Each structure stands twice: as structure tokens, then as C-alpha cells.
Residue frames as qw, qx, qy, qz and C-alpha x, y, z in Angstrom:
[[0.398, -0.578, 0.656, 0.277, 19.31, 16.61, 8.78],
 [0.732, 0.520, -0.287, -0.333, 19.88, 15.60, 5.18],
 [0.676, -0.320, 0.659, 0.082, 21.14, 12.05, 4.85],
 [0.439, 0.603, -0.428, -0.510, 22.53, 11.81, 1.31],
 [0.039, 0.265, -0.956, -0.119, 23.35, 8.09, 1.53],
 [0.284, 0.317, 0.866, -0.264, 19.65, 7.27, 1.85],
 [0.360, 0.758, 0.441, -0.317, 17.67, 9.86, -0.02],
 [0.508, 0.320, 0.411, 0.686, 18.15, 10.96, -3.59],
 [0.084, -0.147, -0.040, 0.985, 18.12, 14.69, -4.30],
 [0.330, -0.250, -0.531, -0.740, 14.81, 14.40, -6.18],
 [0.525, -0.478, -0.704, 0.025, 13.17, 12.57, -3.26],
 [0.363, -0.351, -0.396, 0.767, 14.52, 15.11, -0.79],
 [0.054, -0.003, -0.176, -0.983, 13.28, 18.06, -2.86],
 [0.438, -0.373, -0.639, -0.511, 9.83, 16.47, -3.17],
 [0.514, -0.481, -0.640, 0.310, 9.66, 15.92, 0.60],
 [0.227, -0.234, -0.200, 0.924, 10.70, 19.52, 1.33],
 [0.228, -0.189, -0.400, -0.867, 7.95, 20.72, -0.99],
 [0.529, -0.467, -0.683, -0.189, 5.43, 18.65, 0.94],
 [0.448, -0.374, -0.508, 0.634, 6.67, 20.02, 4.27],
 [0.080, -0.074, 0.004, 0.994, 6.23, 23.63, 3.11],
 [0.378, -0.284, -0.481, -0.738, 2.61, 23.07, 2.10],
 [0.544, -0.412, -0.724, 0.100, 1.71, 21.69, 5.55],
 [0.420, -0.860, -0.033, -0.287, 0.65, 23.35, 8.77],
 [0.057, -0.693, 0.647, -0.315, 3.34, 23.60, 11.45],
 [0.722, -0.240, 0.573, -0.303, 2.00, 20.47, 13.11],
 [0.916, 0.372, 0.128, -0.085, 1.80, 18.52, 9.86],
 [0.499, 0.743, -0.405, 0.190, 5.27, 19.60, 8.77],
 [0.264, -0.627, 0.657, -0.326, 6.81, 18.75, 12.15],
 [0.818, -0.092, 0.519, -0.230, 5.28, 15.29, 12.28],
 [0.856, 0.516, 0.023, -0.004, 6.06, 14.49, 8.64],
 [0.352, 0.770, -0.476, 0.237, 9.65, 15.77, 8.79],
 [0.438, -0.529, 0.656, -0.315, 10.27, 14.02, 12.12],
 [0.898, 0.088, 0.400, -0.163, 8.90, 10.77, 10.75],
 [0.710, 0.673, -0.194, 0.072, 11.03, 11.20, 7.65],
 [0.040, 0.726, -0.629, 0.275, 14.15, 11.58, 9.84],
 [0.689, -0.279, 0.603, -0.290, 13.13, 8.52, 11.88],
 [0.912, 0.353, 0.191, -0.089, 12.62, 6.47, 8.71],
 [0.511, 0.760, -0.375, 0.142, 15.93, 7.63, 7.20],
 [0.217, -0.614, 0.704, -0.283, 17.84, 6.66, 10.34],
 [0.817, -0.046, 0.515, -0.256, 16.03, 3.32, 10.44],
 [0.830, 0.556, -0.036, -0.034, 16.89, 2.68, 6.79],
 [0.241, 0.760, -0.566, 0.210, 20.54, 3.50, 7.44],
 [0.446, -0.436, 0.718, -0.308, 20.69, 1.16, 10.43],
 [0.895, 0.189, 0.324, -0.240, 18.80, -1.61, 8.61],
 [0.718, 0.648, -0.252, 0.036, 21.35, -1.52, 5.80],
 [0.005, -0.686, 0.677, -0.266, 24.10, -2.01, 8.38],
 [0.741, -0.192, 0.573, -0.293, 22.59, -5.35, 9.49],
 [0.008, 0.365, -0.850, -0.380, 24.09, -8.30, 7.61],
 [0.032, 0.231, 0.969, 0.082, 21.10, -10.63, 7.90],
 [0.287, -0.271, -0.319, -0.862, 17.78, -9.32, 6.54],
 [0.607, -0.453, -0.636, -0.150, 15.79, -11.64, 8.85],
 [0.489, -0.344, -0.454, 0.661, 17.58, -10.24, 11.88],
 [0.037, 0.069, 0.068, 0.995, 16.94, -6.70, 10.63],
 [0.445, -0.412, -0.513, -0.607, 13.22, -7.45, 10.41],
 [0.622, -0.475, -0.585, 0.213, 13.23, -8.69, 14.02],
 [0.403, -0.218, -0.257, 0.851, 15.13, -5.64, 15.23],
 [0.051, 0.070, -0.116, -0.989, 13.16, -2.98, 13.33],
 [0.241, -0.419, -0.797, -0.363, 9.73, -4.62, 13.19],
 [0.360, -0.669, -0.223, -0.611, 6.71, -3.18, 15.03],
 [0.746, -0.654, -0.006, -0.125, 7.64, -4.83, 18.35],
 [0.813, 0.227, -0.240, 0.479, 11.39, -5.03, 17.78],
 [0.558, -0.581, -0.208, 0.555, 13.89, -3.44, 20.15],
 [0.259, -0.221, 0.224, 0.913, 14.72, -0.80, 17.50],
 [0.145, 0.623, 0.715, 0.281, 11.16, 0.06, 16.53],
 [0.108, -0.931, -0.294, 0.184, 11.17, 3.56, 18.05],
 [0.373, 0.839, -0.113, 0.379, 12.99, 6.71, 16.99],
 [0.418, -0.814, 0.351, -0.201, 14.50, 7.07, 20.46],
 [0.872, -0.245, 0.407, 0.122, 15.98, 3.56, 20.38],
 [0.764, 0.523, 0.156, 0.344, 17.35, 4.04, 16.88],
 [0.101, 0.916, -0.211, 0.326, 19.03, 7.31, 17.87],
 [0.608, -0.672, 0.410, -0.102, 20.58, 5.74, 20.97],
 [0.906, -0.002, 0.366, 0.214, 21.93, 2.70, 19.11],
 [0.610, 0.707, 0.051, 0.354, 23.31, 4.77, 16.22],
 [0.063, -0.892, 0.313, -0.319, 25.15, 7.01, 18.65],
 [0.764, -0.511, 0.389, -0.062, 26.28, 4.20, 20.98],
 [0.865, 0.079, 0.386, 0.310, 27.93, 2.38, 18.09],
 [0.249, -0.571, 0.283, 0.729, 29.50, 5.57, 16.73],
 [0.422, 0.407, 0.693, 0.420, 27.42, 5.54, 13.55],
 [0.081, 0.881, 0.273, 0.379, 26.37, 9.17, 13.98],
 [0.362, 0.342, -0.332, 0.801, 28.31, 12.12, 15.35],
 [0.174, -0.391, -0.618, 0.660, 27.56, 13.88, 18.64],
 [0.197, 0.226, -0.074, -0.951, 26.06, 16.77, 16.64],
 [0.451, -0.087, -0.686, -0.565, 23.81, 14.42, 14.67],
 [0.344, -0.309, -0.845, 0.268, 22.80, 12.71, 17.91],
 [0.017, -0.369, -0.402, 0.838, 21.76, 16.04, 19.44],
 [0.319, 0.150, -0.332, -0.875, 19.91, 17.07, 16.28],
 [0.435, -0.182, -0.831, -0.296, 18.03, 13.76, 16.08],
 [0.249, -0.376, -0.746, 0.489, 17.07, 14.09, 19.75],
 [0.109, 0.317, 0.146, -0.931, 15.85, 17.66, 19.23],
 [0.396, 0.029, -0.575, -0.715, 13.83, 16.60, 16.19],
 [0.398, -0.257, -0.881, -0.001, 12.33, 13.69, 18.13],
 [0.143, -0.385, -0.599, 0.687, 11.40, 15.87, 21.10],
 [0.235, 0.251, -0.083, -0.935, 9.84, 18.58, 18.94],
 [0.424, -0.059, -0.729, -0.534, 7.91, 16.02, 16.89],
 [0.326, -0.326, -0.857, 0.232, 6.61, 14.38, 20.06],
 [0.032, 0.339, 0.371, -0.864, 5.48, 17.75, 21.37],
 [0.370, 0.145, -0.358, -0.845, 3.50, 18.41, 18.21],
 [0.448, -0.119, -0.843, -0.274, 1.98, 14.92, 18.34],
 [0.392, -0.379, -0.778, 0.312, 0.93, 15.12, 21.99],
 [0.080, -0.531, -0.343, 0.771, 0.00, 18.80, 22.38],
 [0.322, 0.524, 0.622, 0.485, -2.40, 19.70, 19.56],
 [0.071, -0.949, -0.307, 0.030, -3.27, 23.06, 21.14],
 [0.294, -0.813, 0.308, 0.397, 0.40, 24.10, 21.06],
 [0.786, 0.250, 0.466, 0.321, 0.98, 23.03, 17.46],
 [0.321, 0.942, -0.011, 0.100, 3.16, 25.91, 16.36],
 [0.737, 0.199, -0.206, 0.613, 6.85, 26.57, 15.88],
 [0.037, -0.661, 0.141, -0.736, 6.15, 29.73, 17.88],
 [0.785, -0.568, -0.182, -0.169, 5.31, 27.71, 21.02],
 [0.189, -0.810, 0.521, -0.193, 7.99, 28.13, 23.72],
 [0.798, -0.261, 0.542, -0.045, 8.26, 24.38, 24.33],
 [0.837, 0.483, 0.194, 0.168, 8.83, 23.71, 20.63],
 [0.310, 0.878, -0.256, 0.261, 11.42, 26.49, 20.40],
 [0.558, -0.658, 0.498, -0.091, 13.18, 25.02, 23.43],
 [0.855, 0.001, 0.494, 0.156, 13.81, 21.87, 21.40],
 [0.679, 0.659, 0.190, 0.261, 14.44, 23.43, 17.99],
 [0.003, -0.963, 0.256, -0.087, 16.85, 26.05, 19.34],
 [0.664, -0.503, 0.537, 0.135, 19.26, 23.20, 20.14],
 [0.851, 0.451, 0.231, 0.137, 19.62, 22.29, 16.46],
 [0.639, -0.250, 0.245, 0.685, 23.13, 22.70, 15.10],
 [0.354, 0.612, 0.414, 0.574, 21.85, 24.94, 12.29],
 [0.223, -0.953, -0.192, -0.071, 21.41, 27.75, 14.83],
 [0.647, -0.506, 0.162, 0.547, 25.20, 27.86, 15.25],
 [0.364, 0.099, 0.440, 0.815, 25.41, 29.45, 11.79],
 [0.152, 0.620, 0.414, -0.649, 23.40, 32.68, 12.02],
 [0.140, 0.369, -0.445, -0.804, 23.77, 33.40, 8.31],
 [0.046, -0.175, -0.938, -0.296, 21.50, 30.48, 7.45],
 [0.151, -0.677, -0.720, 0.029, 18.51, 31.78, 9.36],
 [0.164, -0.057, -0.065, 0.983, 17.75, 35.46, 8.91],
 [0.221, -0.578, -0.634, -0.465, 13.99, 35.73, 9.42],
 [0.160, -0.406, 0.268, -0.859, 12.44, 38.40, 11.61],
 [0.785, -0.302, -0.038, -0.539, 9.73, 36.02, 12.78],
 [0.250, -0.460, 0.828, -0.199, 11.09, 33.50, 15.32],
 [0.787, 0.142, 0.519, -0.302, 8.37, 30.95, 14.50],
 [0.749, 0.640, -0.124, -0.120, 9.36, 30.98, 10.81],
 [0.143, 0.719, -0.669, 0.122, 13.02, 30.73, 11.77],
 [0.477, -0.282, 0.789, -0.266, 12.41, 27.69, 13.98],
 [0.842, 0.359, 0.303, -0.265, 10.21, 26.02, 11.35],
 [0.611, 0.716, -0.337, -0.035, 12.87, 26.45, 8.65],
 [0.080, -0.614, 0.760, -0.197, 15.62, 25.25, 11.00],
 [0.684, -0.068, 0.661, -0.299, 13.62, 22.15, 11.88],
 [0.831, 0.500, 0.156, -0.185, 12.81, 21.33, 8.27],
 [0.453, 0.751, -0.478, 0.045, 16.42, 21.84, 7.14],
 [0.324, -0.520, 0.757, -0.228, 17.80, 19.79, 10.03]]
């Protein structure tokens, strides 16, 4: 999910290049972490007091995890329902890659269960690859 208010086009293009040179597992973890960081940056900029932001988003803060950041952003209407679902799908797929190293492929049924929920799959013209694993990888990286 591109977040133009956080990432410059040059930064985004550089990150996408890095994702494509990685294994499925590496790309999933890097892209998921990138999405987590982007959401955290967006939320941090919404906090008026920098000291409070550090307490909230620090290593033991209540908004230190991707899951918590997604929930808060959605609860306070800072992201749309579609973005909420995409962030959740990205988080779940990333967690699968991180915790199941033997199933570290976009071809794995559990991974495809999560990635198939991404909004990008609602536009079939975007993804036209014969190989489902490639299709799910591209969808995940674009989301």
C-alpha cells in the first residue's frame, strides 16, 4: 500500500527494487516491515507532543506493534476500511513468513489465504500472471 504522504517516489522506487532482489521470505518481511514503519511514521506525525509520541511508539509503548498501530489508525478513522483490511493481510502474511521458515513462499496456501484478501485482487487487470505464486508476490509488494 503506497503511502505518498510519507515516502518520496525515489525512496519508494528504491525499496521496490530491493524487494524484487529478495527471496519470497525476505521480500515479505522487508515489505511488511516497511508498511509497519510507514504507518507508524504517519501516526507519530499526528501526535502533537514528540515526548508523548516516543512513549507511545517506543519499544515497550502501547503502539509498538504493527497490530496495535493498525487498530488505532482504523479506530480513529485515520485509514479506510480497505486500508485496514490490506494492512491486516500484510501483517498476517508477514507473520507467517517470519514464523514458518519451511513455508516461506508466496505459493504456500496459508500465505495465499492472506494475500488473496488484498484489495488489488479486485482489479484483475493489474495482475495477469499465469503463476499464482508470482501473482501473490506482486500483489503483496504493490499493496
